[in-house]
C-alpha positions in Angstrom: -7.1 5.9 20.1 -4.9 7.7 17.7 -5.6 7.8 14.0 -2.3 6.1 13.4 -3.4 3.2 15.6 -6.8 3.1 13.9 -5.1 2.8 10.5 -2.8 0.0 11.7 -5.8 -1.9 13.3 -7.8 -1.4 10.1 -4.9 -2.6 7.9 -4.5 -5.7 10.1 -8.2 -6.5 9.8 -7.7 -7.1 6.1 -5.2 -9.9 6.7 -6.1 -13.1 4.8 -8.2 -11.3 2.2 -7.4 -13.0 -1.1 -5.5 -11.0 -3.7 -7.7 -9.9 -6.7 -6.5 -7.2 -9.1 -8.5 -3.9 -8.9 -10.9 -5.2 -6.2 -11.6 -3.7 -2.7 -13.8 -6.0 -0.6 -12.5 -7.0 2.8 -12.4 -10.7 3.1 -13.2 -11.2 -0.6 -10.5 -9.7 -2.7 -8.2 -6.7 -2.9 -4.9 -5.6 -4.6 -2.2 -3.5 -3.0 -3.4 -0.1 -4.3 -7.1 -0.8 -3.4 -6.0 -2.0 0.1 -4.5 1.5 0.7 -7.8 3.1 -0.2 -9.9 0.6 1.8 -7.9 0.9 4.9 -7.6 4.7 4.8 -11.3 5.3 4.0 -12.4 2.8 6.7 -10.1 4.5 9.2 -11.6 7.9 8.1 -8.1 9.1 7.3 -9.2 10.0 3.7 -12.6 10.7 1.9 -13.9 7.9 -0.2 -12.3 7.7 -3.6 -12.1 5.4 -6.6 -8.3 5.5 -6.6 -6.0 5.2 -9.5 -7.4 4.9 -13.0 -7.4 1.5 -14.7 -4.0 -0.3 -14.4 -3.0 -3.7 -15.6 -1.2 -6.0 -13.1 1.9 -5.9 -15.3 1.8 -2.1 -15.9 5.2 -1.6 -14.4 6.9 -3.8 -17.0 5.6 -1.9 -20.0 5.1 1.7 -19.0 7.1 4.5 -17.4 4.2 6.5 -16.1 4.1 6.6 -12.3 0.4 5.9 -12.0 0.4 4.7 -8.4 3.1 7.1 -7.2 1.2 10.1 -8.6 -2.0 8.9 -6.9 -0.3 8.5 -3.5 1.3 12.0 -3.8 -2.2 13.5 -4.0 -2.8 12.4 -0.4 0.7 12.0 1.2 4.0 13.7 1.5 7.4 11.9 1.2 9.2 11.3 4.5 12.6 9.9 5.4 11.7 7.7 8.4 8.7 5.4 8.6 6.1 5.5 11.4 3.0 3.3 11.9 0.3 4.1 9.3 2.8 5.4 6.7 2.9 4.1 3.2 5.9 2.2 1.8 6.3 2.1 -2.0 8.5 -0.3 -3.9 10.0 -0.1 -7.4 9.4 -3.1 -9.4 10.1 -3.0 -13.2 10.1 0.6 -14.4 7.9 2.2 -11.8 6.9 2.3 -8.1 4.3 -0.4 -8.5 3.7 -2.0 -5.1 2.6 -0.5 -1.8 2.1 -1.4 1.8 1.0 0.1 5.1 3.6 0.3 7.8 2.6 -1.3 11.1 5.9 -1.0 12.9 8.8 -0.5 10.5 10.0 -2.6 8.8 6.7 -4.6 9.2 4.0 -3.8 6.6 0.5 -5.1 5.7 0.2 -5.5 1.9 -1.7 -7.5 -0.7 0.9 -9.7 -2.4 0.1 -10.9 -5.9 2.5 -13.9 -5.8 1.2 -15.0 -2.4 -2.4 -14.4 -3.5 -3.3 -12.9 -0.1 -3.0 -9.9 2.3 -0.5 -10.5 5.0 1.9 -8.7 7.4 5.6 -9.3 7.0 9.1 -7.8 7.1 9.0 -5.1 4.3 12.8 -5.2 3.9 13.3 -9.0 3.5 13.2 -11.2 0.5 12.3 -9.5 -2.8 11.8 -6.2 -0.8 15.3 -6.2 0.6 17.9 -3.6 -0.3 19.0 -2.6 -2.8 15.2 -2.6 -3.8 14.3 1.1 -4.1 11.6 2.3 -1.7 9.8 5.6 -0.9 8.1 6.4 2.3 5.0 8.6 2.6 2.8 9.9 5.3 -0.8 11.1 4.8 -0.9 14.9 5.1 -3.1 14.9 8.1 -1.0 12.4 10.2 
């Protein structure tokens, strides 16, 4: 099995995990940033890490610093077309503050605060639809 498929399978295994800010326990609680770490570490795509420093759930409304974007760019490079296992980042407020893992573009697995759960959905529909600004990233080893 390819690393990309391992990542997609691992991401889907987190579906129905409740949303909890700054938590990373499959089946118990996770936020979108910690979901990335949990999935990529469990798939052995990255080494274990603590992830971004403390961030409040409403960081993107009050700060301009790209905390999440800078963290993603440590591990991944920006790409123009999405493949399975890639990262999609969404701008909300002043910063890129939401992320998901591509399963088959435009579908993504992500931890959604308003829905209070991890699920897979069309990552270009609803609040994620154009003209919402997005960036796509691929882990350097993929």
